[in-house]
N, C-alpha and C positions, 0 to 999 in steps of 0.2 A: 688426622682428618684432611689437612691441607695437602699432604703428600698423596693421599689417596685420590683426591679430586684432580691433582695434577696428572697422575697416571691415567686417569680417564680422559682428560682433555687432550693430552699430547697425541694419542693415536688419531683423534678426530682432526686435529690441526694438520697432522701429517697426511691424512687422507685428502683433505681439501687442497693441500699444496700439490699433491700428486695429480689430483683431478685438474688443477689449473695447468700443469705442464702437459697433461694429456690433451687439453684443448689446442695448444700450440702445435701439436704433432700433425694435426689435420689441415693446417694453414699452408697455402701455396707460397712459392717464392715471392717475396716482396709484399705479402699480405700481412696486415696487422689487425688484431681483434680490437674493436672499439669497446673497451672493457669498462670505462668509468668516466663520469663527468664530475668536475669539482667547481663550485662557484665560490669566489672570494670577493668580499666587499671591503675596499679601502677608502676611507673618507677623510677629507681634509678638515672637516668640521665634526663636532661631536653629535652622534645620532644614537638613539635608544637601541638597545639590543633587540627589542621586539620588532623595531622597524627594519633592522638589518636582516633578521630572520625572515620577515615578510618579503623583502627584496630578493633574497636568495631563493625563496619558494617560487616567486613569480618568474624569475629567470630560468629556474630549473624546469618549469612547466613548458617553456618555449623551446627547449632543446629537442632536436629530432636527429635520427630516429630513436625510438624506444630501444634501449639496450636489452641484451639477452636476460631472460628471467633468472633470478637467483633465490636460493634458500640457504641462509647461513653462509653466503658467499659462494655457494656451489651452483654453477649454471647447469641445472639438472636437465632442462630441455635441450640445451646444446649437446650435453653428454649423450642423451638418447639419440639425437640426430646423428652424431658421429659413430656410435657403436652399431647403429642400424646398417651401416655400410651403404652399398649402392644396389638397391633391389632391382632385379632384372624385369620383374613383372609389375604391372600397374595396380596390383592388388595383393592381398596377403598380409601377414603379420608385420613383416619388415617394412613394407610400404606404408602401412598404417602408422607404425611407430615413428618412422622418419618424417612423414609429411603431415600427420594429424596430431601426434603427441609431441614430436620433436620440434626444434626451432633452428633454422640455419644461422651461422655466425653473422653477427653484425660487424661488417668490415669498416675500418677507418678510411676516410677519404679526405684529402686536403681541401678539396672544393666544398665538401659537406661541412667540415669543421669551420672553415672560414665563413661560410654562409651563416652558421650558428652565431659566430662572433658578430656579424653585421646585424643579425636580428636582435641580439641583446643590446647592441649599441643603439639601434633605432628605438627599442623599447624604453631605454633609460631617457632618451631625449623626449619621447612622448610623455614621460612622467615628470618633465620639468627639470631634468638634470642636463642642462645645455652645456656644450663645450667640454664634456667629459669623454672618457674613452674606456674601451674594454680591451685588455691585453690578453693574448692567447699564448699558452705554452702547451707542448705536447710531449711529455716524457714517455719513453717506451721502455718496457722491461719484459723480457721473454716473449716478444711479439704481442704484448698487451699494451695498448695505447690508452693513456688517460688524458682527456682534454681539460685543462685548467683555465678557466675564464676569470680573470681578475678585473672587476669594474672599479675604476678610480673615479670617485664622485666628489663634488663639492656641495655647496648649499643648494637646495632645491628652490626653484623659482616659485613664488606665490602669486595668487591672483590679486591685482590691485583694484582699480576701478572697472566696473562693468557697465557698458552703455547699450541700450536696446535701440531698434530702428527709429530714425527721426522722421520717417515717412508720415505724412498727415492723412493718407487715405485710410479706408476702413481696415484694410489688411494690416497696415503699420500700427494703427491704434489697437487692433486686437492683439497683436504680438506684444506690444508694450504693456498691455494689461496683464500679461502672464508673468511679468517680471517678479512679482511678489514671491512666488514659489520657485524661483530660478535655482537650478542645480549649481550655477556658477556663483560662488560666495566669496566675497572679499576675505583674504587671509588663508583660504584653502590652497593646497599645492596645485600647481598646474598639472592637468591630466587630460590628454587628448580624448580618452574614452569618455570622460565626463562631458566634454564639449559635444561629442557625438550624441550622447544621451540627452543633452539639453535640446539639441535640434529635433530629435525624435519626440521629446516631450511636447515641444511647441507644435510640431506637426500633428500629434495626437489631439491636442487641445483645439487646433484649427478644424480638424475633421469633425469635431463636435459642434462646430458653428457653420457647417455647410461648405467648407472649402474642400470639395471632393478631389480636385485635381492638384492640390498642393502636395509637395513632398519635401523631405528634409534637405535635399540637395539644393533647394532654392534659397537656403540660408547659408551665410558664410560668417566666420568669426575672424576678424583681424586682430592679431596679437602683437602688441608693442612691448619689446623687451628693453627698449632704450631708456626707460624712465629711471633706471638705477635701483640700487638697494635690493637686487634680486626680486623685482616686482614685474608683473606682466599686466598691462592694461588691455582690456578687451572691448571690441566694438562689434556688436551683432548687427548684420545688415541683410536686407533682402536683395538678392542678386538682380541687377538691372535687366538681365535677359529673361527673368521670370515671365512665362507666357501669360496672356490674358486669362486663359482657363484657370491657371493657378491662383489668380487674384480674385476670381469671381465666387460668389456664394450661390449654392445650388439648392433647389427644392425638388421634391418628388412630384413628377407629373402623373405617370401611370404605374401601377403595380400589376404585372402580368405573371401568372403562375401556370407552368406546364406540369400538371399533377401526375401524369403518366408518361414521362418522357424517355425516349431512347433516340439513338442517332437516326432512326428511320421515321421518327414521328413527323407528322404534318404540323408545322409551327404557325400556319396561318390561323388567324383569330376569328374566322367566319363562324365557328361553332362554339365560341367561348360565351360564357355567361358572366354577368356582373353581380357581385354580392352587394348587400346594403352598404358595406364600408367602402365600396368602390374598387375592390379587387376584380380583375378580369381573370377568370379561371378557365383553362382549357383541359377538360377531363372527359374525353369521349368514352372512356371505359368505365366511367362512374366509379373510380377507385375510392374516392373519399367524399364524404358528405361536406357540403359547403361550409357548415358552421365551424369545422375544424380549422380552416384558415382564419376565420374571424377570431378564434381563441388563441391561435398560435402566432400569427404574424404581428410584427411591431410597426413596420412601416405603413403609412397610410398616404393616399394621394393628397398632395398639398403640404405635407410635412417638410420641415427643413431637413436636409440630409444630415444624419449624424452617424458616425462610425459605430458607436455603441448600438444603435438601433439596427444597423446593418448586421453586426456580429450576433446580436440577440436573436434576430429572425433566423439566421442560419443555425445557431445552436438549438433553438427551440424546435425547428423542423427536424434536425438530426435526432433530438431526444424523443421524438415520437416513436422511433424504432421501426418505422415501416418503409424507410427509404434507404437504398444502398448508396446512392450518391445524391448530394445536395449542392447545387452550384448557383451562384448569383452573378448577374452581369448588369452593369449600368451603362447607359449611353445617353449623350445629350440629345434633346429633342431637335430634329432637323439638322443635327451635327454641326451646329453653328457656335462659334466662340462667344458670340454676343448673347446667345440664348442661355438663360440660367436655369433650365429645368432638365431633370433626368428621368428617363424611363427605367424602371427596375424590372428585370426579368429573372424569374426563379425556375430552374430546371430540376425537377425531382424525379429520380429513377427509383421505382419501387423495388424492394428487396424480395426474397423468396417468402411467400406468404405462409406456407406450412413447412414444418420440419419435425423430424423424429430424432431423439437422442437416446442412445443406450450407454449405460455406464456399468462397469463391473469392478469390484475391488476385492482384494483378498488379504488376510492377515494370518500371521503365525507368530507365536511367542514362545519363549523358552519355558514358560510355566504351563506347558501342555495345552495351550489355547490355540484353536484354529477356527477359521470362519471366513465370512465374506458377505458381500451385499450386491444385489442387482437392482438396477432402477431403469425404468423406461418412461421417457417424457415425450409428450406430443404438444407442439406449440402452434398456435394460429395467430398470426399478426393481422390485425384489421378484420376481426371476425364478424363485426356488425357494420363495417364501413365507416367507423369513426376512429380508426387507428387504435382500437382496443387490442390488448394482448391477452389471449386466453391460453393457459397451460394446464395440462393434466399429467400427473406423475403417479406411477405405481411403483412401489419398491418392496423389497423383501430381503431380510438378512438373517444370518445364523452364526452364533458363536457356540463352540463346544469346548469344555475343559474337563480333562480327566483329573480327578482329585485323589486318585488312589483307591485301592480295594475294589476296582471294577466300577466305581461310581463316577458318573459323568453328569455335569451340569450343562444344560442346553438353554440358550437364550435366543428366542426368535422374535423378529420384528417384521411386520408387514403392514402396509398402509397405502392410502390413496389421498393425494392432495390436488385440489382444484383451485386455481387462482385466476382472477380477472382484473386486469389493470385498465382503467379508463383514463385517457389523457386530459382530464380536467376535474375540477372539484365538483362532485355531486352533492349539493347542499342548498338549502333555502337561502343561504347567505352567500354573498359574493366573496369567496375566499381565494379566487384565482390570482396568481401573481404574474408579474411581467419579468421575472428573472430569466437567466440563461437556460433554464430547464423547465419544461412544462410540468406543473404539479399533477399528481395522479391520484385517483381514487382506487383503492384496492379492496376487492371483495374476495374472501377465501373460505374454503370449506375443506374438511378432511376427516378421515377416519383411520385409526391406527390400532393395531393389536400388539401388545407387548407380552410375550409368554415366557415366564421363567419356569422351566419344566418341573423343577423340584419344589416350587412354592406356590405360584399363582399365575393368573392371566389378567391383564388390565386391558379393557376396551375403552378407547377414547374417541369421542366425536367432537368436532369443533367447527364453529363458523365465526367470521370476523368481518368488520367493516371499518375502514380507516383511510388515511391519506399519507402520501409520500411527498415531501417538499425537498427539493434538491437546489440549494443555493448556488453551488458551483461544483466543479469536479471533485473537490475535496470534502465538501460538507453536505450531509443529508440528515433529514429528520423524518421519522415515521411515527404516526399517531394512529393507534387503534382506538377509535371512538367507543366501540363496543365489541367485546370478544366473549363468546360463550363456549365453554368447554364442559362436556359431560363425561365423567369418568365412572366406569362400572367394573368392579372386580368379578372374576368368575374362576371356576376350576381350582379352588383353593385346596392345596394338599392337606390331608388330615393332620399330618405332623406339623405343618406350618400353622394350621388353625389352632393347635395347642398353644403356640407362642402368641397368637393374636388374643386368645382368651385370657392370657395372664399379663399381657402388655398392651394397655389401652393406647399408648403413644404409637406403637407400631400398627395397631389395628386401625386407628383413625387416619394414618398416612395413606392407606390404600382403600379406604371405604368408598362407597358410592357417593358422588358429590358433583355439584355444579360449581364451575369457576366462571364468574360473571364480572366483567369490569374492563376498564381501559388500560392501555399500555402506552409508554412513550419511549422511543429509542433515538438517541443522537449519535451520529458517527462523524468523526473527522479523520481523514487519512491524507497526509501530505504527499505520500507516494502515488496517490491516484493520478497526480499530475506529474509526468516525468520531469526529473530535475537531477542536478549534480551536486546538491547541497551536502555538506558534511553531516548535518543533523536532520533527521526526519522523524515525524511523530505520528502516532495513531492513538485515537481515543474512541471508545465506544461506551456509552452509558445507557442504562435501561432502568425504567421505573415501571413496575407491574402492580396493579391494584385489583383487588377482587372483593366484591360484596360490601364495599365501604358505604355506599349510599343505601343499599338494602338493609345493612345492619343498623344504620342510623335510624331509618324509617321504622323498622320492625322492633328495635330495641333488643336484638338478639344478644344473648349472653350464655354461652354453654356452661360457664363456670357456676352460673346461678340456676342451671337447669332449664333455661329457655333456649332451646335449639329450634330454629325456624327452618321449615322445609318448603321447597317448590316442587310440585308434582311428586310428593312423597320422598323427595331427595334433598338433603341439607345442602346449602350453598357454602362455599369456602369464603372466609373473610381473612384477608392478610394484606400486608404491604411487603414488597420485595424490591431490593435495589441491587444492581450489579454494575460493575465498572471494569474496563480493560484498558490499561495504559501501556503503550509500547514506545521505545526509543530505538532508532537505528543510527548508529555511528559508523560512517563510512571512512575507511582508511584509504581505499582505492576503489576502482570500479568493481572488483571481485573480492573485496575484503571488507567485512562488516561485522560489527559487534551489535547484536540484537538483544535487547533486554525487555522484560515484560513484568508488570505487576497487575494481577487480576484478582477479583474477589467479589463477594456479595454477602448480603444478609437478608433473610426472610423472617418476618415476625407474624405469627398467627394470633388472632384475638377475636373477641366477639363471638361469632357463630362457630369458630374453629379453635381447637386446642393444639393442632399441629398443622404444618404446611402440607399441601397435597404432594403426593409422591412425585408427580411429574414436574413440580416446581421446586423440588429440593436441589441441593448442590451435591456434586460427586467429585472425587479426586482420584487421580491416577489415569494413565492411558497415553496414547501416542501423541496427543497434543497438550499434555498436562504435565504430570510428574512421571517421566517415562520409565523410571526404574521400578514402578509398581503397576499392577494390572489395572485396566480400565474400570473405573467406578467401584474399586474394591478397597481403597485406602481409607483408614479412619472408621468412624469419626474419632478425633483425639487419639488417645493411646489404646483405644479398643482394637482388638484383633478379631475379625470375623472368621472363626475357626480355631483349630489347634495349631499354633506356630511350629510345633514339632512334627506334625504329621500331615497337616492340611494347608494347601496354599490359601491365599486370601480369598474369602468368599465374595462374590460380586454384589453390586447394587447396595452399597452402604450409604444411605442418604444423610445429609446434615443441613443445618439452618444457616451456618456461617462458613464461608470459604475464603482462604487467603493463600495465594500461590505467587511465587516469584521465579522467573527463569532468566538465564543469561546464556547466549549461544554465540560463539565466534564462528563465522562462515568465511571460507576462502576457496579460491579456485585451484584445483590440482592440474587439470589439463582438459582440453576439449570441452565436453559437456559434463565432466565430473567435478563436483564440488565436495568439500570436506567440512565437517563441523565438529566442534568440541563444546559440550554444554554441561550446565549444572541446573538442577531444578529443586525447588524447596517449597513446602507448604503442607496444607491439610484441610480438613473440614471439621466442624464441631456442631454440637447441638446447643440450643439456647435454654433448653429445659433438661432436667435430669432424666436420663433414660436408664431405668434399672436393669434392662436387658442388655445394655451396652455400657458397662462401667468404664469410666475414663473419657466418655464422649463429650462432657460438658465444657463449654467455653468459659474459661476463667482468666483472671489477670496474668496467670503464669502459663498462658497458652503456648509460649515459645518452646516449652519443654516437649510439646507434642508435635513439633514440626518434623516432617520427614524430608530427607535430603537424598538426592540421587545424582550421579554423574555418568557421563557417557560420551561416545563419539559416534559419528555416522557419515554416510555418503549420500549425496543428492545427485541425481541424474537429471539435468535440466534439458528437457526435450522441447522447449519453447511452448508447446501447447499444454504441457503438464510437467510436473516435477515428481519423479519417483524418489522415495526416501527410505533409507535403511538406517535404523538407529539401534545401537547396542548400549544398554545402560545397566548400572548396578547400584544397589542401595549403599549410601554412606551412613545414613542414620535411620533407625527403625524406631518409631515412637512407642511401640508396644513393649519394647524391651525394658527391663528394670532400670531404675536410675543408676547411672554410672556405667551402664553397658549399652546405651542407645547408639553410640558411634560404633560402626561395624567395619572398620578399615580392613580387618582380616579377611573380608569377603572378596577383596580384589583378586586374590589368587584362586577363588572357587568359581569355576566356569558355570556351575549349576545356578549361581546366584544372578547371573546376567539375564536380562530380558531383551529379546530381539523384537523390534517393532518394524513392520513394513507398512508404509502409508503413502498417500498421494498428497503432494503439496508441502509447504513449509509449516512447522508447528505454530508459528506466529510471525 
């Protein structure tokens, strides 16, 4: 076995060596390829291995330029650049390969490498390693230069005593009061970046106390390294040349809002009106009703200037969604240093009021499924003059699957959604917040038709009233105070009706019913705020209740023969929970491991024996377990059809769902990304379903888990991501015990499922 592996590895190594020599062939006389960097740390004192690793990582991140991209040591982009030759035309395949896919060689330069050494030396001094040095070596082999940077360090200097300004004026006393939460702590290592952060922290705190014209450069830190024992004493001072403006506390004098501003606007205030709060509004076009500014603005005339209020006002104005640009300007009254009042000016440029959006999507899978969806949306921002957003969307979709013998299964969807967002809380109680985002009231209505050609048609009408609270960019809560959904089946196929007559569980899942109750949804997404963190998280939790209060009042209990109806239609009574947790581990800007665990459970009781069909869980599909057809997997070990002759039949509902996904994503070139993934999970029922044996959720549910693996390409077009995934089953839960793992299907192309979709799966 070992000899066999060696025979396989040797040709690969030989290929990489040849490729390396091939790179040198294209270099000119005297040119060297900057092929590698190496960081070494030598310390005269004992330091932990973890700290050594951190130092190497910090120094490596400072080196420039970025070297040619490699996979397994092979500079594939440079190879493409070289073999593309010298295209004579500014277009065509060769030009695209060379300049879009390929990458020119990164050449070594003595000046550049020496500059890197100076940067590393300076960085180590800024981290408290004084009087140390960085030694540079540049070994060359086959025109490939490696830069070896060896940093020789001693003991890091630590912070000793920290003293704050001794000034006795108001500014000095204010700064001294911030010392309790100082970032400069005795015993910590000296770090110039922390000193800068402390100056910024103090400036931020002062901005909350009215020091509008203060800035971090007015502070200086004197460091004394002569105290011995590798200690640094620090003295924080206010620079003597700090101007009077920087030392003064400012209050707000006037707040002026230009509500319909552009560069041609008349900014004279002759036609402005004043609100009860004291805002002066210039809105000659009557773009917004005055009360909007009262509910949105945070600054008031006479208030102490606070940076948070400044930012909150800007953020809340932007969150209204009716302005393309929002700009604020502050200027001192009479432009005098001794005058301690500011006039605040807000310049608001409206965005396009009406817009139409058309979307089209198509799908095809290797299980003989084809289809697509069309949607048309119309939006009106500020429809009633109060920054309301109204949207109307109409959509329609079709999926068709050939299941053999000339039989086709068609699934059609068509619907209309109407949504109105009001930028304040409509309530008899004062629930409006002063956060960075204006809370919203949402009123929605919709009608949808779901037609399963060989089985039935479901008609669904809904209305809802609720609120949206957004704390910041990453956190949002949605509360539906009251949602009403009316579901009515029609056009039931006689053959399907036979199944309903003998299966009460299936019959009740699609019967006519009212769904009445509240919902709550919480969402956290750290990626909503752009960052470069290694770890990012996403969580979405949903609680859905129906008929709970009605059931309590009426004493409904279907198991005891007491089914309560509203307008001759029974109402559903259930509790439903759903959660979606994701973790994104970034190895680099274009390399990420994304994992997800999602699931839920729905429990019907009181006036219902089963969950409504539209509230059930389904498994399989382009964003789920991709090796299995959408909504067709499960429940449990049940197979909807004949596994020998018929593909999985669609729309298999369950009461419990549990799915786990892992996907590694990396950049290939240009806009093309690559992914390798594995999906696992299934759905189950909470009650025995005689028509679907094996569907019940039991303690041994893991034996019913389906597993699929696959790979795919993503084309990142900035405005959208086109996705192609190819997946195959690894484990089929309906197979007999001992035969559920189906590794033999790797070589069977007919077992692969091709998914075309828009956007990432999670």
